[in-house]
PDB file of N, CA, C and O in Angstrom, chain B, residues numbered from 101:
ATOM      1  N   UNK B 101     -12.028   1.106   3.131  1.00  0.00           N
ATOM      2  CA  UNK B 101     -12.038   2.543   3.086  1.00  0.00           C
ATOM      3  C   UNK B 101     -11.351   3.115   1.878  1.00  0.00           C
ATOM      4  O   UNK B 101     -10.868   4.247   1.924  1.00  0.00           O
ATOM      5  N   UNK B 102     -11.290   2.354   0.776  1.00  0.00           N
ATOM      6  CA  UNK B 102     -10.663   2.857  -0.435  1.00  0.00           C
ATOM      7  C   UNK B 102     -10.581   1.774  -1.480  1.00  0.00           C
ATOM      8  O   UNK B 102     -11.059   0.658  -1.276  1.00  0.00           O
ATOM      9  N   UNK B 103      -9.966   2.109  -2.616  1.00  0.00           N
ATOM     10  CA  UNK B 103      -9.771   1.137  -3.689  1.00  0.00           C
ATOM     11  C   UNK B 103      -8.283   0.983  -3.970  1.00  0.00           C
ATOM     12  O   UNK B 103      -7.521   1.949  -3.927  1.00  0.00           O
ATOM     13  N   UNK B 104      -7.882  -0.270  -4.264  1.00  0.00           N
ATOM     14  CA  UNK B 104      -6.485  -0.570  -4.563  1.00  0.00           C
ATOM     15  C   UNK B 104      -6.410  -1.457  -5.798  1.00  0.00           C
ATOM     16  O   UNK B 104      -7.403  -2.060  -6.205  1.00  0.00           O
ATOM     17  N   UNK B 105      -5.206  -1.528  -6.397  1.00  0.00           N
ATOM     18  CA  UNK B 105      -4.968  -2.452  -7.500  1.00  0.00           C
ATOM     19  C   UNK B 105      -3.493  -2.808  -7.523  1.00  0.00           C
ATOM     20  O   UNK B 105      -2.643  -2.053  -7.052  1.00  0.00           O
ATOM     21  N   UNK B 106      -3.210  -3.972  -8.082  1.00  0.00           N
ATOM     22  CA  UNK B 106      -1.827  -4.401  -8.232  1.00  0.00           C
ATOM     23  C   UNK B 106      -1.149  -3.579  -9.319  1.00  0.00           C
ATOM     24  O   UNK B 106      -1.794  -3.177 -10.287  1.00  0.00           O
ATOM     25  N   UNK B 107       0.152  -3.325  -9.165  1.00  0.00           N
ATOM     26  CA  UNK B 107       0.931  -2.699 -10.227  1.00  0.00           C
ATOM     27  C   UNK B 107       0.851  -3.634 -11.430  1.00  0.00           C
ATOM     28  O   UNK B 107       1.036  -4.844 -11.298  1.00  0.00           O
ATOM     29  N   UNK B 108       0.574  -3.064 -12.611  1.00  0.00           N
ATOM     30  CA  UNK B 108       0.366  -3.890 -13.789  1.00  0.00           C
ATOM     31  C   UNK B 108       1.013  -3.256 -15.012  1.00  0.00           C
ATOM     32  O   UNK B 108       0.459  -2.332 -15.607  1.00  0.00           O
ATOM     33  N   UNK B 109       2.179  -3.753 -15.381  1.00  0.00           N
ATOM     34  CA  UNK B 109       2.806  -3.353 -16.628  1.00  0.00           C
ATOM     35  C   UNK B 109       3.717  -2.150 -16.529  1.00  0.00           C
ATOM     36  O   UNK B 109       3.847  -1.504 -15.489  1.00  0.00           O
ATOM     37  N   UNK B 110       4.340  -1.883 -17.661  1.00  0.00           N
ATOM     38  CA  UNK B 110       5.303  -0.785 -17.747  1.00  0.00           C
ATOM     39  C   UNK B 110       4.641   0.578 -17.578  1.00  0.00           C
ATOM     40  O   UNK B 110       5.275   1.522 -17.106  1.00  0.00           O
ATOM     41  N   UNK B 111       3.364   0.686 -17.961  1.00  0.00           N
ATOM     42  CA  UNK B 111       2.657   1.965 -17.798  1.00  0.00           C
ATOM     43  C   UNK B 111       2.586   2.379 -16.340  1.00  0.00           C
ATOM     44  O   UNK B 111       2.891   3.523 -16.004  1.00  0.00           O
ATOM     45  N   UNK B 112       2.181   1.452 -15.461  1.00  0.00           N
ATOM     46  CA  UNK B 112       2.137   1.749 -14.023  1.00  0.00           C
ATOM     47  C   UNK B 112       3.542   1.998 -13.505  1.00  0.00           C
ATOM     48  O   UNK B 112       3.765   2.928 -12.731  1.00  0.00           O
ATOM     49  N   UNK B 113       4.480   1.181 -13.922  1.00  0.00           N
ATOM     50  CA  UNK B 113       5.861   1.327 -13.453  1.00  0.00           C
ATOM     51  C   UNK B 113       6.380   2.725 -13.780  1.00  0.00           C
ATOM     52  O   UNK B 113       6.993   3.378 -12.936  1.00  0.00           O
ATOM     53  N   UNK B 114       6.134   3.176 -14.994  1.00  0.00           N
ATOM     54  CA  UNK B 114       6.586   4.496 -15.420  1.00  0.00           C
ATOM     55  C   UNK B 114       5.820   5.612 -14.717  1.00  0.00           C
ATOM     56  O   UNK B 114       6.422   6.585 -14.262  1.00  0.00           O
ATOM     57  N   UNK B 115       4.501   5.479 -14.625  1.00  0.00           N
ATOM     58  CA  UNK B 115       3.656   6.520 -14.036  1.00  0.00           C
ATOM     59  C   UNK B 115       3.984   6.779 -12.573  1.00  0.00           C
ATOM     60  O   UNK B 115       3.883   7.913 -12.104  1.00  0.00           O
ATOM     61  N   UNK B 116       4.378   5.728 -11.848  1.00  0.00           N
ATOM     62  CA  UNK B 116       4.631   5.864 -10.411  1.00  0.00           C
ATOM     63  C   UNK B 116       6.114   5.851 -10.070  1.00  0.00           C
ATOM     64  O   UNK B 116       6.474   5.892  -8.893  1.00  0.00           O
ATOM     65  N   UNK B 117       6.983   5.794 -11.080  1.00  0.00           N
ATOM     66  CA  UNK B 117       8.424   5.842 -10.855  1.00  0.00           C
ATOM     67  C   UNK B 117       8.944   4.637 -10.096  1.00  0.00           C
ATOM     68  O   UNK B 117       9.754   4.778  -9.180  1.00  0.00           O
ATOM     69  N   UNK B 118       8.481   3.449 -10.473  1.00  0.00           N
ATOM     70  CA  UNK B 118       8.834   2.236  -9.741  1.00  0.00           C
ATOM     71  C   UNK B 118      10.020   1.517 -10.379  1.00  0.00           C
ATOM     72  O   UNK B 118      10.201   1.573 -11.595  1.00  0.00           O
ATOM     73  N   UNK B 119      10.830   0.840  -9.555  1.00  0.00           N
ATOM     74  CA  UNK B 119      11.974   0.095 -10.090  1.00  0.00           C
ATOM     75  C   UNK B 119      11.586  -1.235 -10.736  1.00  0.00           C
ATOM     76  O   UNK B 119      12.369  -1.807 -11.494  1.00  0.00           O
ATOM     77  N   UNK B 120      10.376  -1.733 -10.439  1.00  0.00           N
ATOM     78  CA  UNK B 120       9.912  -2.996 -10.999  1.00  0.00           C
ATOM     79  C   UNK B 120       8.386  -3.002 -11.008  1.00  0.00           C
ATOM     80  O   UNK B 120       7.759  -1.994 -10.680  1.00  0.00           O
ATOM     81  N   UNK B 121       7.789  -4.123 -11.378  1.00  0.00           N
ATOM     82  CA  UNK B 121       6.331  -4.196 -11.515  1.00  0.00           C
ATOM     83  C   UNK B 121       5.686  -4.907 -10.327  1.00  0.00           C
ATOM     84  O   UNK B 121       4.818  -5.760 -10.511  1.00  0.00           O
ATOM     85  N   UNK B 122       6.105  -4.562  -9.111  1.00  0.00           N
ATOM     86  CA  UNK B 122       5.498  -5.144  -7.922  1.00  0.00           C
ATOM     87  C   UNK B 122       4.956  -4.043  -7.024  1.00  0.00           C
ATOM     88  O   UNK B 122       5.464  -2.921  -7.011  1.00  0.00           O
ATOM     89  N   UNK B 123       3.913  -4.386  -6.272  1.00  0.00           N
ATOM     90  CA  UNK B 123       3.331  -3.440  -5.329  1.00  0.00           C
ATOM     91  C   UNK B 123       1.844  -3.279  -5.547  1.00  0.00           C
ATOM     92  O   UNK B 123       1.260  -3.858  -6.464  1.00  0.00           O
ATOM     93  N   UNK B 124       1.242  -2.476  -4.679  1.00  0.00           N
ATOM     94  CA  UNK B 124      -0.199  -2.220  -4.719  1.00  0.00           C
ATOM     95  C   UNK B 124      -0.415  -0.709  -4.709  1.00  0.00           C
ATOM     96  O   UNK B 124       0.104   0.000  -3.847  1.00  0.00           O
ATOM     97  N   UNK B 125      -1.187  -0.234  -5.677  1.00  0.00           N
ATOM     98  CA  UNK B 125      -1.437   1.203  -5.849  1.00  0.00           C
ATOM     99  C   UNK B 125      -2.747   1.573  -5.152  1.00  0.00           C
ATOM    100  O   UNK B 125      -3.754   0.880  -5.292  1.00  0.00           O
ATOM    101  N   UNK B 126      -2.717   2.682  -4.393  1.00  0.00           N
ATOM    102  CA  UNK B 126      -3.932   3.230  -3.780  1.00  0.00           C
ATOM    103  C   UNK B 126      -4.628   4.085  -4.848  1.00  0.00           C
ATOM    104  O   UNK B 126      -4.072   5.080  -5.312  1.00  0.00           O
ATOM    105  N   UNK B 127      -5.845   3.689  -5.232  1.00  0.00           N
ATOM    106  CA  UNK B 127      -6.597   4.410  -6.252  1.00  0.00           C
ATOM    107  C   UNK B 127      -7.550   5.442  -5.661  1.00  0.00           C
ATOM    108  O   UNK B 127      -7.781   6.492  -6.259  1.00  0.00           O
ATOM    109  N   UNK B 128      -8.105   5.141  -4.481  1.00  0.00           N
ATOM    110  CA  UNK B 128      -8.991   6.098  -3.818  1.00  0.00           C
ATOM    111  C   UNK B 128      -8.935   5.873  -2.314  1.00  0.00           C
ATOM    112  O   UNK B 128      -8.644   4.775  -1.841  1.00  0.00           O
ATOM    113  N   UNK B 129      -9.221   6.937  -1.579  1.00  0.00           N
ATOM    114  CA  UNK B 129      -9.220   6.894  -0.119  1.00  0.00           C
ATOM    115  C   UNK B 129     -10.480   7.608   0.360  1.00  0.00           C
ATOM    116  O   UNK B 129     -10.708   8.772   0.030  1.00  0.00           O
ATOM    117  N   UNK B 130     -11.296   6.901   1.142  1.00  0.00           N
ATOM    118  CA  UNK B 130     -12.509   7.516   1.686  1.00  0.00           C
ATOM    119  C   UNK B 130     -12.157   8.377   2.897  1.00  0.00           C
ATOM    120  O   UNK B 130     -11.318   8.008   3.719  1.00  0.00           O
ATOM    121  N   UNK B 131     -12.817   9.536   2.987  1.00  0.00           N
ATOM    122  CA  UNK B 131     -12.607  10.416   4.136  1.00  0.00           C
ATOM    123  C   UNK B 131     -12.926   9.672   5.426  1.00  0.00           C
ATOM    124  O   UNK B 131     -13.878   8.894   5.485  1.00  0.00           O
ATOM    125  N   UNK B 132     -12.136   9.913   6.442  1.00  0.00           N
ATOM    126  CA  UNK B 132     -12.316   9.334   7.779  1.00  0.00           C
ATOM    127  C   UNK B 132     -12.163   7.812   7.837  1.00  0.00           C
ATOM    128  O   UNK B 132     -12.511   7.203   8.849  1.00  0.00           O
ATOM    129  N   UNK B 133     -11.651   7.189   6.775  1.00  0.00           N
ATOM    130  CA  UNK B 133     -11.388   5.743   6.810  1.00  0.00           C
ATOM    131  C   UNK B 133     -10.076   5.494   7.552  1.00  0.00           C
ATOM    132  O   UNK B 133      -9.298   6.419   7.786  1.00  0.00           O
ATOM    133  N   UNK B 134      -9.842   4.240   7.917  1.00  0.00           N
ATOM    134  CA  UNK B 134      -8.573   3.899   8.567  1.00  0.00           C
ATOM    135  C   UNK B 134      -7.385   4.170   7.637  1.00  0.00           C
ATOM    136  O   UNK B 134      -6.296   4.516   8.096  1.00  0.00           O
ATOM    137  N   UNK B 135      -7.602   4.013   6.346  1.00  0.00           N
ATOM    138  CA  UNK B 135      -6.544   4.302   5.373  1.00  0.00           C
ATOM    139  C   UNK B 135      -6.178   5.784   5.441  1.00  0.00           C
ATOM    140  O   UNK B 135      -5.000   6.136   5.504  1.00  0.00           O
ATOM    141  N   UNK B 136      -7.189   6.646   5.429  1.00  0.00           N
ATOM    142  CA  UNK B 136      -6.942   8.091   5.489  1.00  0.00           C
ATOM    143  C   UNK B 136      -6.320   8.476   6.831  1.00  0.00           C
ATOM    144  O   UNK B 136      -5.387   9.278   6.871  1.00  0.00           O
ATOM    145  N   UNK B 137      -6.826   7.914   7.926  1.00  0.00           N
ATOM    146  CA  UNK B 137      -6.296   8.225   9.255  1.00  0.00           C
ATOM    147  C   UNK B 137      -4.849   7.767   9.404  1.00  0.00           C
ATOM    148  O   UNK B 137      -4.103   8.318  10.213  1.00  0.00           O
ATOM    149  N   UNK B 138      -4.456   6.769   8.634  1.00  0.00           N
ATOM    150  CA  UNK B 138      -3.084   6.265   8.692  1.00  0.00           C
ATOM    151  C   UNK B 138      -2.121   7.114   7.864  1.00  0.00           C
ATOM    152  O   UNK B 138      -0.906   6.943   7.958  1.00  0.00           O
ATOM    153  N   UNK B 139      -2.659   8.030   7.052  1.00  0.00           N
ATOM    154  CA  UNK B 139      -1.813   8.914   6.259  1.00  0.00           C
ATOM    155  C   UNK B 139      -1.552   8.435   4.841  1.00  0.00           C
ATOM    156  O   UNK B 139      -0.745   9.029   4.125  1.00  0.00           O
ATOM    157  N   UNK B 140      -2.227   7.366   4.426  1.00  0.00           N
ATOM    158  CA  UNK B 140      -2.072   6.902   3.050  1.00  0.00           C
ATOM    159  C   UNK B 140      -2.812   7.829   2.106  1.00  0.00           C
ATOM    160  O   UNK B 140      -3.845   8.395   2.465  1.00  0.00           O
ATOM    161  N   UNK B 141      -2.281   7.986   0.891  1.00  0.00           N
ATOM    162  CA  UNK B 141      -2.849   8.909  -0.079  1.00  0.00           C
ATOM    163  C   UNK B 141      -3.026   8.220  -1.426  1.00  0.00           C
ATOM    164  O   UNK B 141      -2.404   7.194  -1.706  1.00  0.00           O
ATOM    165  N   UNK B 142      -3.886   8.806  -2.253  1.00  0.00           N
ATOM    166  CA  UNK B 142      -4.050   8.334  -3.623  1.00  0.00           C
ATOM    167  C   UNK B 142      -2.685   8.386  -4.316  1.00  0.00           C
ATOM    168  O   UNK B 142      -1.925   9.337  -4.132  1.00  0.00           O
ATOM    169  N   UNK B 143      -2.386   7.373  -5.100  1.00  0.00           N
ATOM    170  CA  UNK B 143      -1.146   7.205  -5.868  1.00  0.00           C
ATOM    171  C   UNK B 143       0.014   6.671  -5.043  1.00  0.00           C
ATOM    172  O   UNK B 143       1.103   6.484  -5.587  1.00  0.00           O
ATOM    173  N   UNK B 144      -0.176   6.416  -3.739  1.00  0.00           N
ATOM    174  CA  UNK B 144       0.858   5.717  -2.968  1.00  0.00           C
ATOM    175  C   UNK B 144       0.946   4.291  -3.491  1.00  0.00           C
ATOM    176  O   UNK B 144      -0.063   3.697  -3.869  1.00  0.00           O
ATOM    177  N   UNK B 145       2.158   3.747  -3.510  1.00  0.00           N
ATOM    178  CA  UNK B 145       2.360   2.364  -3.929  1.00  0.00           C
ATOM    179  C   UNK B 145       2.950   1.596  -2.751  1.00  0.00           C
ATOM    180  O   UNK B 145       4.085   1.844  -2.345  1.00  0.00           O
ATOM    181  N   UNK B 146       2.173   0.661  -2.206  1.00  0.00           N
ATOM    182  CA  UNK B 146       2.623  -0.146  -1.071  1.00  0.00           C
ATOM    183  C   UNK B 146       3.588  -1.203  -1.582  1.00  0.00           C
ATOM    184  O   UNK B 146       3.252  -1.985  -2.472  1.00  0.00           O
ATOM    185  N   UNK B 147       4.793  -1.221  -1.012  1.00  0.00           N
ATOM    186  CA  UNK B 147       5.835  -2.157  -1.448  1.00  0.00           C
ATOM    187  C   UNK B 147       6.067  -3.281  -0.449  1.00  0.00           C
ATOM    188  O   UNK B 147       6.469  -4.378  -0.835  1.00  0.00           O
ATOM    189  N   UNK B 148       5.817  -3.017   0.845  1.00  0.00           N
ATOM    190  CA  UNK B 148       5.933  -4.086   1.838  1.00  0.00           C
ATOM    191  C   UNK B 148       4.949  -3.826   2.971  1.00  0.00           C
ATOM    192  O   UNK B 148       4.559  -2.690   3.241  1.00  0.00           O
ATOM    193  N   UNK B 149       4.561  -4.922   3.627  1.00  0.00           N
ATOM    194  CA  UNK B 149       3.636  -4.847   4.760  1.00  0.00           C
ATOM    195  C   UNK B 149       4.095  -5.852   5.798  1.00  0.00           C
ATOM    196  O   UNK B 149       4.344  -7.017   5.487  1.00  0.00           O
ATOM    197  N   UNK B 150       4.204  -5.390   7.035  1.00  0.00           N
ATOM    198  CA  UNK B 150       4.642  -6.277   8.102  1.00  0.00           C
ATOM    199  C   UNK B 150       6.034  -6.837   7.871  1.00  0.00           C
ATOM    200  O   UNK B 150       6.349  -7.933   8.334  1.00  0.00           O
ATOM    201  N   UNK B 151       6.873  -6.088   7.154  1.00  0.00           N
ATOM    202  CA  UNK B 151       8.234  -6.520   6.873  1.00  0.00           C
ATOM    203  C   UNK B 151       8.368  -7.496   5.723  1.00  0.00           C
ATOM    204  O   UNK B 151       9.468  -7.971   5.441  1.00  0.00           O
ATOM    205  N   UNK B 152       7.259  -7.805   5.050  1.00  0.00           N
ATOM    206  CA  UNK B 152       7.289  -8.747   3.928  1.00  0.00           C
ATOM    207  C   UNK B 152       6.988  -8.007   2.628  1.00  0.00           C
ATOM    208  O   UNK B 152       6.116  -7.139   2.603  1.00  0.00           O
ATOM    209  N   UNK B 153       7.704  -8.341   1.539  1.00  0.00           N
ATOM    210  CA  UNK B 153       7.418  -7.703   0.251  1.00  0.00           C
ATOM    211  C   UNK B 153       5.973  -7.950  -0.179  1.00  0.00           C
ATOM    212  O   UNK B 153       5.416  -9.020   0.065  1.00  0.00           O
ATOM    213  N   UNK B 154       5.378  -6.951  -0.818  1.00  0.00           N
ATOM    214  CA  UNK B 154       4.019  -7.055  -1.338  1.00  0.00           C
ATOM    215  C   UNK B 154       4.107  -7.047  -2.860  1.00  0.00           C
ATOM    216  O   UNK B 154       4.420  -6.026  -3.472  1.00  0.00           O
ATOM    217  N   UNK B 155       3.823  -8.205  -3.461  1.00  0.00           N
ATOM    218  CA  UNK B 155       3.872  -8.324  -4.916  1.00  0.00           C
ATOM    219  C   UNK B 155       2.588  -7.822  -5.558  1.00  0.00           C
ATOM    220  O   UNK B 155       2.612  -7.175  -6.606  1.00  0.00           O
ATOM    221  N   UNK B 156       1.443  -8.136  -4.900  1.00  0.00           N
ATOM    222  CA  UNK B 156       0.149  -7.815  -5.491  1.00  0.00           C
ATOM    223  C   UNK B 156      -0.919  -7.708  -4.398  1.00  0.00           C
ATOM    224  O   UNK B 156      -0.625  -7.855  -3.211  1.00  0.00           O
ATOM    225  N   UNK B 157      -2.152  -7.452  -4.812  1.00  0.00           N
ATOM    226  CA  UNK B 157      -3.258  -7.269  -3.863  1.00  0.00           C
ATOM    227  C   UNK B 157      -3.446  -8.509  -2.999  1.00  0.00           C
ATOM    228  O   UNK B 157      -3.681  -8.385  -1.797  1.00  0.00           O
ATOM    229  N   UNK B 158      -3.348  -9.699  -3.580  1.00  0.00           N
ATOM    230  CA  UNK B 158      -3.535 -10.929  -2.813  1.00  0.00           C
ATOM    231  C   UNK B 158      -2.550 -11.014  -1.644  1.00  0.00           C
ATOM    232  O   UNK B 158      -2.942 -11.337  -0.523  1.00  0.00           O
ATOM    233  N   UNK B 159      -1.282 -10.725  -1.906  1.00  0.00           N
ATOM    234  CA  UNK B 159      -0.285 -10.772  -0.829  1.00  0.00           C
ATOM    235  C   UNK B 159      -0.577  -9.724   0.236  1.00  0.00           C
ATOM    236  O   UNK B 159      -0.398  -9.991   1.425  1.00  0.00           O
ATOM    237  N   UNK B 160      -1.022  -8.540  -0.163  1.00  0.00           N
ATOM    238  CA  UNK B 160      -1.348  -7.497   0.808  1.00  0.00           C
ATOM    239  C   UNK B 160      -2.516  -7.941   1.686  1.00  0.00           C
ATOM    240  O   UNK B 160      -2.476  -7.763   2.903  1.00  0.00           O
ATOM    241  N   UNK B 161      -3.538  -8.508   1.090  1.00  0.00           N
ATOM    242  CA  UNK B 161      -4.699  -8.973   1.862  1.00  0.00           C
ATOM    243  C   UNK B 161      -4.299 -10.114   2.796  1.00  0.00           C
ATOM    244  O   UNK B 161      -4.735 -10.152   3.947  1.00  0.00           O
ATOM    245  N   UNK B 162      -3.481 -11.035   2.316  1.00  0.00           N
ATOM    246  CA  UNK B 162      -3.011 -12.137   3.166  1.00  0.00           C
ATOM    247  C   UNK B 162      -2.267 -11.598   4.389  1.00  0.00           C
ATOM    248  O   UNK B 162      -2.493 -12.057   5.509  1.00  0.00           O
ATOM    249  N   UNK B 163      -1.387 -10.633   4.174  1.00  0.00           N
ATOM    250  CA  UNK B 163      -0.629 -10.044   5.279  1.00  0.00           C
ATOM    251  C   UNK B 163      -1.564  -9.298   6.221  1.00  0.00           C
ATOM    252  O   UNK B 163      -1.425  -9.404   7.440  1.00  0.00           O
ATOM    253  N   UNK B 164      -2.511  -8.547   5.675  1.00  0.00           N
ATOM    254  CA  UNK B 164      -3.486  -7.821   6.497  1.00  0.00           C
ATOM    255  C   UNK B 164      -4.263  -8.790   7.388  1.00  0.00           C
ATOM    256  O   UNK B 164      -4.429  -8.540   8.582  1.00  0.00           O
ATOM    257  N   UNK B 165      -4.735  -9.887   6.811  1.00  0.00           N
ATOM    258  CA  UNK B 165      -5.517 -10.854   7.585  1.00  0.00           C
ATOM    259  C   UNK B 165      -4.687 -11.502   8.686  1.00  0.00           C
ATOM    260  O   UNK B 165      -5.214 -11.853   9.741  1.00  0.00           O
ATOM    261  N   UNK B 166      -3.394 -11.659   8.440  1.00  0.00           N
ATOM    262  CA  UNK B 166      -2.515 -12.258   9.443  1.00  0.00           C
ATOM    263  C   UNK B 166      -2.217 -11.291  10.587  1.00  0.00           C
ATOM    264  O   UNK B 166      -2.118 -11.711  11.740  1.00  0.00           O
ATOM    265  N   UNK B 167      -2.073  -9.992  10.278  1.00  0.00           N
ATOM    266  CA  UNK B 167      -1.593  -9.021  11.264  1.00  0.00           C
ATOM    267  C   UNK B 167      -2.634  -8.032  11.776  1.00  0.00           C
ATOM    268  O   UNK B 167      -2.317  -7.223  12.647  1.00  0.00           O
ATOM    269  N   UNK B 168      -3.866  -8.066  11.269  1.00  0.00           N
ATOM    270  CA  UNK B 168      -4.818  -7.014  11.652  1.00  0.00           C
ATOM    271  C   UNK B 168      -5.146  -7.015  13.137  1.00  0.00           C
ATOM    272  O   UNK B 168      -5.543  -5.976  13.665  1.00  0.00           O
ATOM    273  N   UNK B 169      -4.998  -8.137  13.830  1.00  0.00           N
ATOM    274  CA  UNK B 169      -5.282  -8.207  15.271  1.00  0.00           C
ATOM    275  C   UNK B 169      -4.325  -7.332  16.085  1.00  0.00           C
ATOM    276  O   UNK B 169      -4.634  -6.977  17.222  1.00  0.00           O
ATOM    277  N   UNK B 170      -3.163  -6.980  15.516  1.00  0.00           N
ATOM    278  CA  UNK B 170      -2.176  -6.186  16.246  1.00  0.00           C
ATOM    279  C   UNK B 170      -2.587  -4.715  16.363  1.00  0.00           C
ATOM    280  O   UNK B 170      -2.071  -3.991  17.215  1.00  0.00           O
ATOM    281  N   UNK B 171      -3.521  -4.270  15.503  1.00  0.00           N
ATOM    282  CA  UNK B 171      -3.968  -2.881  15.537  1.00  0.00           C
ATOM    283  C   UNK B 171      -3.199  -1.969  14.598  1.00  0.00           C
ATOM    284  O   UNK B 171      -3.685  -0.900  14.231  1.00  0.00           O
ATOM    285  N   UNK B 172      -1.998  -2.385  14.207  1.00  0.00           N
ATOM    286  CA  UNK B 172      -1.174  -1.578  13.294  1.00  0.00           C
ATOM    287  C   UNK B 172      -0.314  -2.501  12.449  1.00  0.00           C
ATOM    288  O   UNK B 172       0.213  -3.502  12.934  1.00  0.00           O
ATOM    289  N   UNK B 173      -0.178  -2.147  11.169  1.00  0.00           N
ATOM    290  CA  UNK B 173       0.686  -2.914  10.276  1.00  0.00           C
ATOM    291  C   UNK B 173       1.692  -1.941   9.660  1.00  0.00           C
ATOM    292  O   UNK B 173       1.297  -0.986   8.990  1.00  0.00           O
ATOM    293  N   UNK B 174       2.990  -2.175   9.881  1.00  0.00           N
ATOM    294  CA  UNK B 174       3.984  -1.300   9.266  1.00  0.00           C
ATOM    295  C   UNK B 174       4.025  -1.504   7.753  1.00  0.00           C
ATOM    296  O   UNK B 174       4.090  -2.633   7.268  1.00  0.00           O
ATOM    297  N   UNK B 175       3.986  -0.393   7.018  1.00  0.00           N
ATOM    298  CA  UNK B 175       4.041  -0.420   5.564  1.00  0.00           C
ATOM    299  C   UNK B 175       5.243   0.362   5.071  1.00  0.00           C
ATOM    300  O   UNK B 175       5.628   1.366   5.672  1.00  0.00           O
ATOM    301  N   UNK B 176       5.832  -0.092   3.988  1.00  0.00           N
ATOM    302  CA  UNK B 176       6.809   0.694   3.243  1.00  0.00           C
ATOM    303  C   UNK B 176       6.148   1.008   1.915  1.00  0.00           C
ATOM    304  O   UNK B 176       5.621   0.118   1.247  1.00  0.00           O
ATOM    305  N   UNK B 177       6.177   2.273   1.538  1.00  0.00           N
ATOM    306  CA  UNK B 177       5.526   2.667   0.293  1.00  0.00           C
ATOM    307  C   UNK B 177       6.364   3.675  -0.460  1.00  0.00           C
ATOM    308  O   UNK B 177       7.297   4.275   0.073  1.00  0.00           O
ATOM    309  N   UNK B 178       6.000   3.840  -1.712  1.00  0.00           N
ATOM    310  CA  UNK B 178       6.631   4.855  -2.547  1.00  0.00           C
ATOM    311  C   UNK B 178       5.593   5.934  -2.815  1.00  0.00           C
ATOM    312  O   UNK B 178       4.493   5.661  -3.294  1.00  0.00           O
ATOM    313  N   UNK B 179       5.973   7.172  -2.491  1.00  0.00           N
ATOM    314  CA  UNK B 179       5.129   8.347  -2.763  1.00  0.00           C
ATOM    315  C   UNK B 179       6.014   9.373  -3.440  1.00  0.00           C
ATOM    316  O   UNK B 179       7.028   9.791  -2.881  1.00  0.00           O
ATOM    317  N   UNK B 180       5.639   9.778  -4.632  1.00  0.00           N
ATOM    318  CA  UNK B 180       6.438  10.754  -5.387  1.00  0.00           C
ATOM    319  C   UNK B 180       7.890  10.307  -5.503  1.00  0.00           C
ATOM    320  O   UNK B 180       8.809  11.106  -5.321  1.00  0.00           O
ATOM    321  N   UNK B 181       8.090   9.040  -5.804  1.00  0.00           N
ATOM    322  CA  UNK B 181       9.400   8.420  -5.999  1.00  0.00           C
ATOM    323  C   UNK B 181      10.278   8.448  -4.752  1.00  0.00           C
ATOM    324  O   UNK B 181      11.500   8.344  -4.852  1.00  0.00           O
ATOM    325  N   UNK B 182       9.661   8.590  -3.570  1.00  0.00           N
ATOM    326  CA  UNK B 182      10.383   8.567  -2.302  1.00  0.00           C
ATOM    327  C   UNK B 182       9.860   7.407  -1.458  1.00  0.00           C
ATOM    328  O   UNK B 182       8.654   7.159  -1.415  1.00  0.00           O
ATOM    329  N   UNK B 183      10.770   6.696  -0.786  1.00  0.00           N
ATOM    330  CA  UNK B 183      10.361   5.631   0.131  1.00  0.00           C
ATOM    331  C   UNK B 183       9.889   6.238   1.444  1.00  0.00           C
ATOM    332  O   UNK B 183      10.539   7.125   1.998  1.00  0.00           O
ATOM    333  N   UNK B 184       8.750   5.754   1.939  1.00  0.00           N
ATOM    334  CA  UNK B 184       8.209   6.204   3.218  1.00  0.00           C
ATOM    335  C   UNK B 184       7.810   4.991   4.041  1.00  0.00           C
ATOM    336  O   UNK B 184       7.446   3.950   3.494  1.00  0.00           O
ATOM    337  N   UNK B 185       7.880   5.131   5.353  1.00  0.00           N
ATOM    338  CA  UNK B 185       7.387   4.109   6.266  1.00  0.00           C
ATOM    339  C   UNK B 185       6.188   4.684   7.007  1.00  0.00           C
ATOM    340  O   UNK B 185       6.266   5.764   7.592  1.00  0.00           O
ATOM    341  N   UNK B 186       5.068   3.947   6.975  1.00  0.00           N
ATOM    342  CA  UNK B 186       3.819   4.375   7.601  1.00  0.00           C
ATOM    343  C   UNK B 186       3.224   3.180   8.315  1.00  0.00           C
ATOM    344  O   UNK B 186       3.431   2.040   7.899  1.00  0.00           O
ATOM    345  N   UNK B 187       2.492   3.428   9.377  1.00  0.00           N
ATOM    346  CA  UNK B 187       1.764   2.353  10.040  1.00  0.00           C
ATOM    347  C   UNK B 187       0.298   2.448   9.666  1.00  0.00           C
ATOM    348  O   UNK B 187      -0.340   3.481   9.867  1.00  0.00           O
ATOM    349  N   UNK B 188      -0.230   1.366   9.121  1.00  0.00           N
ATOM    350  CA  UNK B 188      -1.645   1.278   8.782  1.00  0.00           C
ATOM    351  C   UNK B 188      -2.416   0.880  10.032  1.00  0.00           C
ATOM    352  O   UNK B 188      -2.162  -0.170  10.623  1.00  0.00           O
ATOM    353  N   UNK B 189      -3.360   1.731  10.430  1.00  0.00           N
ATOM    354  CA  UNK B 189      -4.224   1.411  11.570  1.00  0.00           C
ATOM    355  C   UNK B 189      -5.258   0.396  11.123  1.00  0.00           C
ATOM    356  O   UNK B 189      -5.864   0.543  10.062  1.00  0.00           O
ATOM    357  N   UNK B 190      -5.462  -0.641  11.937  1.00  0.00           N
ATOM    358  CA  UNK B 190      -6.449  -1.660  11.599  1.00  0.00           C
ATOM    359  C   UNK B 190      -7.654  -1.646  12.529  1.00  0.00           C
ATOM    360  O   UNK B 190      -8.603  -2.404  12.329  1.00  0.00           O
ATOM    361  N   UNK B 191      -7.622  -0.793  13.538  1.00  0.00           N
ATOM    362  CA  UNK B 191      -8.740  -0.707  14.488  1.00  0.00           C
ATOM    363  C   UNK B 191      -9.069   0.744  14.758  1.00  0.00           C
ATOM    364  O   UNK B 191      -9.981   1.036  15.531  1.00  0.00           O
TER     365      UNK B 191
END
């Protein structure tokens, strides 16, 4: 229900106000998708999922595949340089 990419380089770090070059950036969110229903927005940077740090897209997908059966995955993200906790709906 959207497009994502790994944080890549100092440009992303600066643009999103990040302390380091880890995380996954939300590039687009489709209306009525599970991402949108969960409250995720364009330019959010996912920093952890299921209590585990998210370095890149691969780690996020691995965590999603492990936890999607639960129906919800707790995420920590940075939005406008603020830490937020959100639950991603998987069903």
